[in-house]
C-alpha positions in Angstrom: -79.6 -52.5 41.0 -78.7 -48.8 40.3 -76.1 -48.7 43.0 -74.3 -51.7 41.6 -74.3 -50.1 38.1 -72.8 -46.9 39.3 -70.2 -48.8 41.4 -69.1 -50.8 38.3 -69.0 -47.6 36.3 -66.7 -46.0 38.9 -64.3 -48.9 38.8 -64.3 -48.6 35.0 -63.3 -45.0 35.2 -60.1 -45.8 37.1 -59.2 -48.6 34.7 -59.5 -46.2 31.8 -57.4 -43.6 33.6 -54.7 -46.2 34.4 -54.7 -47.4 30.8 -54.4 -43.8 29.5 -51.4 -43.1 31.7 -49.7 -46.4 30.7 -50.2 -45.7 27.0 -48.8 -42.2 27.4 -45.7 -43.5 29.0 -45.2 -46.0 26.3 -45.7 -43.3 23.6 -43.3 -40.9 25.3 -40.6 -43.5 25.7 -40.9 -44.6 22.1 -40.6 -40.9 20.9 -37.6 -40.3 23.1 -36.0 -43.5 21.8 -36.5 -42.4 18.2 -35.3 -38.8 19.0 -32.1 -40.1 20.7 -31.4 -42.4 17.8 -32.0 -39.5 15.3 -29.8 -37.2 17.4 -27.0 -39.7 17.5 -27.0 -40.1 13.7 -27.0 -36.3 13.3 -24.0 -35.8 15.6 -22.1 -38.5 13.7 -22.6 -36.9 10.3 -22.6 -33.3 11.4 -21.3 -32.7 14.9 -22.5 -29.1 15.1 -25.9 -28.5 13.6 -27.3 -25.4 15.4 -29.9 -24.6 12.7 -31.9 -27.9 12.9 -35.2 -27.4 14.8 -35.6 -29.6 17.9 -38.5 -32.0 18.6 -38.0 -32.0 22.3 -41.4 -31.6 24.0 -41.7 -28.0 25.4 -38.5 -26.8 23.9 -38.1 -23.3 22.6 -37.9 -23.8 18.8 -36.5 -20.3 18.3 -33.5 -20.9 20.6 -30.1 -21.1 19.0 -26.9 -21.8 20.9 -24.6 -18.7 21.0 -21.6 -19.0 18.6 -18.5 -17.2 20.0 -17.6 -14.3 17.6 -13.8 -14.1 17.6 -14.0 -10.8 15.8 -15.9 -9.3 18.7 -13.8 -7.4 21.3 -15.9 -8.9 24.0 -16.1 -12.5 22.9 -12.4 -12.4 21.8 -11.4 -11.3 25.3 -12.4 -14.7 26.6 -10.5 -16.7 24.0 -6.9 -17.7 23.7 -4.4 -15.5 21.8 -4.1 -18.2 19.1 -6.8 -16.4 17.0 -4.7 -13.3 16.9 -1.5 -15.0 15.9 -2.5 -17.1 12.9 -2.0 -16.7 9.2 -5.1 -14.5 9.3 -3.3 -11.7 11.1 -2.9 -9.8 7.8 -6.7 -9.1 8.0 -6.0 -6.9 11.0 -3.7 -4.8 8.8 -5.8 -4.5 5.7 -5.9 -0.7 5.5 -2.9 1.5 6.1 -2.1 5.2 5.7 1.5 6.0 4.8 3.6 9.1 5.2 7.2 9.4 4.3 10.1 11.7 3.6 13.5 11.2 2.1 16.0 11.9 -0.7 15.9 11.9 -4.4 18.7 11.3 -7.0 18.2 12.1 -10.6 19.8 10.0 -13.3 19.8 11.5 -16.7 21.8 13.7 -19.1 22.5 16.2 -16.2 22.7 13.7 -13.4 24.8 10.8 -12.1 28.5 10.2 -12.1 31.1 11.2 -14.6 32.4 7.7 -15.4 31.6 5.6 -18.5 29.6 2.4 -18.0 27.7 3.5 -15.0 24.8 5.2 -16.6 21.4 4.7 -14.8 22.8 2.0 -12.5 23.2 1.8 -8.7 26.7 3.1 -9.2 25.5 6.2 -11.1 25.2 8.3 -8.0 26.3 11.9 -7.3 26.0 13.1 -3.7 25.9 16.7 -4.7 22.8 16.2 -6.8 20.7 14.8 -3.9 17.5 16.6 -3.2 14.4 16.1 -1.0 10.9 14.7 -1.3 7.8 13.8 0.6 5.3 11.0 0.2 1.6 10.2 1.0 0.2 6.8 0.4 -2.6 4.2 1.0 -2.0 0.5 1.2 -4.6 -2.2 1.0 -3.7 -5.8 1.9 -5.0 -8.4 -0.6 -3.7 -11.5 1.1 -1.0 -12.6 3.5 1.6 -12.2 0.7 0.2 -9.4 -1.5 -0.9 -5.8 -1.2 -1.6 -2.9 -3.5 -0.3 0.6 -2.7 -1.2 4.0 -4.1 1.6 6.5 -3.6 1.7 10.3 -4.2 5.3 11.6 -4.2 6.4 15.2 -4.5 9.7 17.1 -4.2 12.6 18.3 -6.3 14.9 16.7 -8.8 18.1 18.4 -9.9 21.4 18.0 -11.7 24.4 20.2 -12.6 27.4 19.7 -14.9 29.4 21.7 -12.4 29.0 18.9 -9.9 31.5 16.9 -11.9 34.9 17.3 -10.3 37.1 15.4 -12.7 37.9 15.1 -16.4 37.7 11.3 -16.5 35.0 9.4 -18.3 32.5 11.9 -19.5 33.6 14.6 -17.1 35.4 16.8 -19.6 32.4 17.0 -21.9 30.0 17.8 -19.0 32.3 20.5 -17.6 32.5 22.1 -21.0 28.7 21.9 -21.6 28.0 23.6 -18.2 24.2 23.0 -18.1 22.1 22.7 -15.0 18.5 22.2 -14.1 16.0 21.6 -11.3 12.4 20.5 -11.5 9.7 20.4 -8.9 7.7 17.2 -9.5 4.7 15.3 -8.4 4.2 11.6 -9.3 1.4 9.2 -8.6 1.7 5.4 -8.9 -0.2 2.2 -8.3 2.0 -0.8 -7.4 1.8 -4.4 -6.2 3.8 -5.3 -3.1 5.0 -8.9 -2.6 5.9 -9.9 1.0 9.1 -11.9 1.1 8.9 -12.2 4.9 6.2 -11.4 7.4 6.0 -11.8 11.2 2.8 -10.4 12.5 1.4 -11.0 16.0 -1.2 -9.1 18.1 -0.2 -9.1 21.8 -2.3 -8.4 24.8 -4.3 -5.2 24.6 -3.9 -3.9 28.2 -0.9 -4.0 30.5 -2.6 -5.6 33.4 -0.3 -6.6 36.3 0.0 -10.3 36.8 -1.1 -11.2 33.2 1.7 -12.3 30.9 1.5 -12.1 27.2 3.7 -11.6 24.1 4.3 -8.2 22.6 2.9 -6.8 19.3 5.1 -7.7 16.3 4.8 -6.5 12.8 7.8 -7.1 10.6 7.9 -7.2 6.9 10.4 -7.4 4.0 8.9 -6.8 0.6 9.5 -5.9 -3.0 7.2 -3.9 -5.3 6.6 -2.9 -8.9 4.0 -0.6 -10.5 3.1 2.0 -13.0 2.2 5.7 -12.8 2.8 9.2 -14.1 5.0 12.1 -13.3 4.3 15.8 -13.8 7.4 18.1 -14.0 8.5 21.6 -14.9 12.3 21.8 -15.7 14.0 25.1 -14.9 17.4 26.4 -15.8 19.5 29.0 -14.1 21.0 32.1 -15.7 22.7 34.9 -13.8 21.2 33.7 -10.5 17.6 33.5 -11.8 15.6 30.4 -12.7 13.6 30.2 -15.9 11.0 27.6 -17.1 12.7 25.8 -19.9 9.9 24.0 -21.7 8.4 27.1 -23.1 11.8 28.4 -24.3 12.4 25.4 -26.7 16.1 25.1 -25.8 16.5 22.3 -28.3 14.2 23.8 -30.9 11.2 21.8 -29.7 8.2 22.8 -31.8 10.3 25.1 -34.0 11.3 24.6 -37.7 13.9 21.9 -38.0 13.6 21.0 -34.3 12.0 18.2 -32.4 8.4 17.9 -31.3 7.2 19.6 -28.1 7.6 17.3 -25.1 4.8 16.6 -22.7 5.0 17.8 -19.1 3.4 14.5 -18.0 5.2 11.2 -18.6 4.5 7.6 -17.8 6.8 6.0 -15.1 7.4 2.5 -13.7 8.7 2.3 -10.1 10.5 -0.8 -8.8 12.0 -1.3 -5.3 12.1 -3.0 -2.0 11.5 -2.1 1.6 11.2 -3.3 5.2 9.4 -2.2 8.3 9.0 -3.0 12.0 6.1 -2.4 14.4 6.6 0.3 17.0 3.1 -0.1 18.5 -0.2 -1.8 17.8 -1.1 0.8 15.2 2.2 2.3 14.0 5.1 0.9 11.9 8.4 2.4 10.9 10.4 1.4 7.9 12.5 2.3 4.9 12.0 2.0 1.1 14.2 2.5 -1.8 12.9 2.6 -5.4 14.2 3.0 -8.9 11.7 4.8 -11.2 12.0 4.3 -14.9 10.8 7.3 -16.9 9.4 6.7 -20.4 10.7 10.1 -21.6 14.0 12.0 -21.8 13.2 15.6 -21.0 13.0 15.7 -17.2 16.2 17.8 -17.4 15.2 19.5 -20.7 18.2 17.8 -22.3 17.9 14.9 -24.8 19.2 15.5 -28.3 21.3 18.1 -30.2 21.9 21.8 -30.1 19.6 24.0 -32.1 20.9 27.0 -34.0 21.2 29.8 -31.5 20.6 32.5 -34.0 17.2 31.0 -35.1 16.4 30.3 -31.4 17.1 33.9 -30.4 14.9 35.2 -33.3 12.0 33.1 -32.3 12.2 32.7 -28.5 14.5 35.5 -27.4 18.1 35.9 -26.2 17.4 34.3 -22.9 16.3 31.1 -24.6 19.5 31.1 -26.7 21.7 31.7 -23.6 20.1 28.9 -21.7 20.4 26.5 -24.6 24.2 26.9 -24.6 26.0 27.9 -21.5 29.3 26.3 -22.6 32.4 27.0 -20.7 34.8 29.7 -22.0 37.2 26.9 -23.1 34.7 26.2 -25.9 35.6 29.3 -27.9 32.6 29.7 -30.2 30.2 27.5 -28.3 28.4 24.5 -29.8 27.0 24.8 -33.2 23.5 23.5 -34.2 23.4 19.8 -34.7 26.2 19.0 -32.2 25.5 16.6 -29.3 23.8 18.0 -26.3 22.4 14.9 -24.7 22.0 11.2 -25.4 19.2 8.9 -26.4 18.7 7.1 -23.0 15.5 7.8 -21.1 15.7 9.4 -17.7 15.2 7.8 -14.3 15.5 8.7 -10.6 15.9 7.1 -7.1 13.9 7.5 -3.9 15.2 6.6 -0.5 12.5 7.1 2.1 11.7 6.7 5.8 8.1 5.6 5.9 5.7 5.9 8.8 2.6 3.7 8.5 -0.6 3.9 10.5 -3.0 1.0 10.6 -6.5 2.3 10.0 -8.3 -1.0 9.9 -11.5 -0.6 12.0 -14.6 -2.6 12.5 -18.0 -1.3 13.7 -19.4 -3.7 16.3 -22.9 -2.3 16.4 -24.5 -5.7 16.8 -22.3 -6.4 19.8 -23.3 -3.1 21.4 -27.0 -3.9 21.0 -26.5 -7.5 22.3 -24.8 -6.2 25.5 -26.6 -2.8 25.6 -23.3 -0.9 25.4 -22.8 2.7 24.6 -21.9 3.3 20.9 -18.2 3.5 20.1 -15.7 2.1 17.7 -13.3 -0.7 18.5 -10.0 -1.3 16.7 -9.4 -4.8 15.3 
């Protein structure tokens, strides 16, 4: 009796085991069916959903597929060049350091040509009055079409009535007036650059034999406008020596019956255009020409009328009186107080620069170094 009981119990154990296995298979198959249906719906609505946790049995819930970082120098090496030749190439040229040198041309009472109707225009140019300048700048790219540039210019502006070699137009008056000046200057401006044309491509990084690729290209044509300030110190020459004119009040500035003292710092507004080409991955070479409007008329210390030389000599000395009126001997008694010495137009000046630009856009790929256990360094672009 006992043997029969245990025998039946033994057969029941196998039945229970078979039933458990069968139930498990059904359960797993149903779960997989639901999971596959759910996955299909997800892929249809959102083809790439790396952040959704998985329900797959035994899967690592912390796993996330690797997303290729096109900004990484390692990941980007395995991608096509299309990433580096899209409309986003301007992001690879966001920060640039600029250095330039060139020529200046002053346009004012003591500058420009001797012909009427050419004042402060592109025609108002006198080759003898050309001087030199230098420039330092920083450019920050705002978008594919716009950038903002901070420029620091320094150099010399000058003009001389003796440069006039004819008596036509206003030549006779200027030759008789016989004034001259020079002024060291420094100006700083902030401007907006608008790109009329850009062609920017990043070519292959290394010249590996057998691997073909296009060359680096960085070509731009642009216009700009801005605002700034100039600091200046006009000087006049007498008997081979240069004197600072502002403190001598040559037109009676600050004296009784004269005009107000003028400021040695004046607001300016530069306008211009430029172009450049890339000569390497980091360096660009170009030219800029700008016309700078000065909101003042005393860059050359000439703006209004003569001050009485006797009063000027008594208050500022004989040198001040001599520098205020250096008229030619043909003007027998010189110019009397109140006679015209300058005009009412504000001054301006030109720049013509050769500009060398260095791309200083860098990114620190610290996470990439850690991921691949690389030594610390800095990668360009």
